[in-house]
C-alpha positions as CSV (number, residue, x, y, z in Angstrom):
1,M,8.7,6.6,14.8
2,N,11.8,8.0,13.1
3,N,10.5,11.2,11.5
4,L,12.8,10.8,8.5
5,R,11.3,7.3,7.8
6,L,7.8,8.5,8.3
7,E,8.4,11.3,5.8
8,H,9.8,8.8,3.3
9,H,6.7,6.6,3.7
10,K,4.4,9.6,3.3
11,K,5.7,9.9,-0.3
12,M,3.5,6.8,-1.0
13,I,0.3,8.7,-0.2
14,G,-1.9,8.8,-3.3
15,K,-0.1,6.0,-5.1
16,R,-1.9,2.9,-6.4
17,V,-0.5,-0.3,-5.0
18,L,-1.0,-4.1,-5.0
19,I,-1.6,-5.9,-1.7
20,V,-0.5,-9.5,-1.3
21,Q,-2.4,-10.3,1.9
22,D,-1.9,-14.0,2.3
23,Q,1.4,-15.4,1.1
24,E,-0.1,-19.0,1.0
25,T,-3.2,-18.2,-1.1
26,Q,-1.7,-15.2,-2.9
27,T,-4.8,-13.1,-2.2
28,I,-4.1,-10.0,-4.2
29,W,-6.1,-6.8,-4.4
30,E,-5.4,-3.2,-5.5
31,G,-5.8,0.0,-3.5
32,E,-4.6,3.5,-2.9
33,V,-2.3,4.6,-0.1
34,I,-4.2,7.1,2.2
35,D,-1.7,7.5,5.0
36,A,1.6,6.3,6.5
37,L,0.5,5.2,10.0
38,E,3.7,4.1,11.7
39,N,7.1,2.5,11.1
40,D,5.7,-0.5,9.1
41,R,2.0,0.2,8.4
42,F,0.0,2.0,5.7
43,L,-3.7,2.9,5.6
44,I,-4.9,1.8,2.2
45,K,-8.3,2.3,0.6
46,D,-9.6,-0.7,-1.4
47,D,-11.7,-0.4,-4.5
48,D,-14.8,-0.9,-2.4
49,G,-14.0,2.2,-0.3
50,R,-12.9,0.4,2.8
51,D,-9.8,1.7,4.7
52,R,-7.5,-1.1,5.7
53,N,-4.4,-1.1,8.0
54,I,-1.7,-3.0,6.0
55,H,1.8,-4.0,6.8
56,M,4.5,-2.6,4.5
57,F,5.8,-6.0,3.5
58,D,2.3,-6.8,2.0
59,V,2.5,-3.7,-0.3
60,R,3.8,-3.9,-3.9
61,S,4.1,-1.0,-6.3
62,V,2.0,-1.0,-9.4
63,N,3.9,-0.2,-12.6
64,M,1.1,1.6,-14.5
65,S,3.1,1.5,-17.8
66,L,2.8,-2.3,-17.9
67,L,-0.9,-2.1,-17.5
68,S,-1.4,-0.2,-20.7
69,L,0.2,-2.9,-22.9
């Protein structure tokens, strides 16, 4: 993996994100980025404590300021 890209992805570690797992059913859940695994994958811990290997295109940022409205 390109080290520069991996370092960029590692900036996501510790961030809360939304996961859209199935584009058809729009299955959405929230988790925390634990690690950047490779070019296009993140390790994300869900709210039940399970670690999941998720493709980067399924990850959406969470705007915490909107949640406080």
